[in-house]
N, C-alpha and C positions, 0 to 999 in steps of 0.2 A: 567570658565577657560577651561573646557573640550571642549567647543565649538571651541575655538581658536586653540587647539592642533590638532583636527582632520580635520580642514579646512572647516567645514560646515558653520561656521559664514561668512567666506570669500566668499564661494560659494553663500550664501544667499544675501550678499551685491551686488555681481555681478549680480545676478538674479534680484534683486530689481532695480538696475541701468538700466539694459536692459529693464525691463518692463516700467520704468519711461520714458526712451528715446522713446520707441515704442508709449507710450501714447501721448507724445509731438508731435511726427511725425504725428500721426493720427489727432491731433487737428489742426496742420498746414495744413495738406492735406485737411481736411474738410473745414477749413476756406477759403483756396484758391479755392476749388471747388465751394463753395457758392458765392464767389466774382465773379468768372468767369460765373457761371450760371446767377447771377443777371445782369451781363454786357450784356447778350443776351436779357434779358427781359426789362430792363430799356430803356427809349427813348433816342436816341442819341443826341437830341437837349438839353438835360440836364433837371434839375428840374426847376420848376418855383420859387423856394425859394432858396436864398443864404444860404448855410450851413457853410460857412467858418467863424469861430470865429475871426481869424486874420483880415479878410477883414471887418467884422462888427465893430471891435474895431478901426481899423486904417484907413479904407477906401482904403487901398492898398491891392492888391492881395498877398497872401503868396507864398513861393517857390513851394508849392504843388498845387496851384490853377490850375484847369484844368486837374489834373491827373485822377480823376474819369471819367470825360467826355471823356478824351483821351482813357482810357481803354474801355469804352462803345462803342466809335466810332470804335475802332479796331475790336471789336466783331461784329459790324454791317458792317465791311469792308469799312469804310469811312476813309481811311488811311491818306489822306491829311488833313482832318478836325481833325483827332486825333493828327497829328503833330502840327497843329496850336493851338490846345488846350494846349498841353504840350508835347514836344518831349520826355520827360522821361517816357511817357506812354508805349513806346515800351519795354524798359528793365523791367519795372514793370510787363507788360503783360507776358513776357517770364518767369520771376521769378514765377509768379502765375501759369503759365502753368506747369513748371517743379515741383513746389511744389505739384500741384494737381495730377500728375501722379506718384510721388515717391513711395508711399505706394502700388501702383498697380504693381510695378515691382516685378518679382520673387526674392526670397531671395538672390540668387547668384548675380544678377545684383545690388541689393541694397548694398550688401557687396562691390562690385567693385566700385560703386559710392561713398560709404562712405570712402573707402581707398583712392580713387582719391582726394576727397575733403580734407581729413585729411592730405595727403602728400603735397598738394598745398595750405594749409590754408593761407599762407602769400599772395599768389596771390589773394585769395578771399577777404582778408582784404583790399588789395590794390584796388580791383574792387569796394568794398563797399564804401570805402572812396572816390574814384574817382567819383562814382555815386552821392554821397552827394555834392561833390565840383561842379560837373557838374550841378546838380539841382540848386544850389545857383548861379552859373555862369549864367545859363539861366534866372533865376529870375532877377539878376542884369541887364542883357542885356535887358530884357523886360521892366524893370522899368525905366532905364536911356535912352535907345535909342528908342525902339519901341513905348513906351507909349507916349513920348513927341511928336513924329512925327505922331501919329495916323496912324500907318502903316497898310495898308489894309491886310497884310499877316496874321495878327492875328485877330481872331474874338474877341468878348467881353471877357475880362478876367474875 
């Protein structure tokens, strides 16, 4: 009971929450850095093995098919090929880039970014949902229109 009266319990909870958030940020930053580093190392023509479970089960490409190759091609400066693989590779690449530099920002800039993101959280939710809808829309377009016509614009899905 004495802990709650003098406020040390509340301070400890805030400190634990801050440390937990910092650890989560470091995990996301490290993951984004690893993905970007790998995108410079892996070959832009893709793997020789299909790794998509959805495609293995159904024979059709999933909405995310080509995203990995798109990100790799962006790193290798093959922008048109990246767009052909999956146009959503560009927003994914930007997200990975910003996630990878976030923890390297000075504390003041991180606080400014956090406040901005917190103030405009509804916009970011809208952007996220729009991105998912766009990804599915591109997938439907590729499945219905481009795939039936064997459009030369897209390489092998």
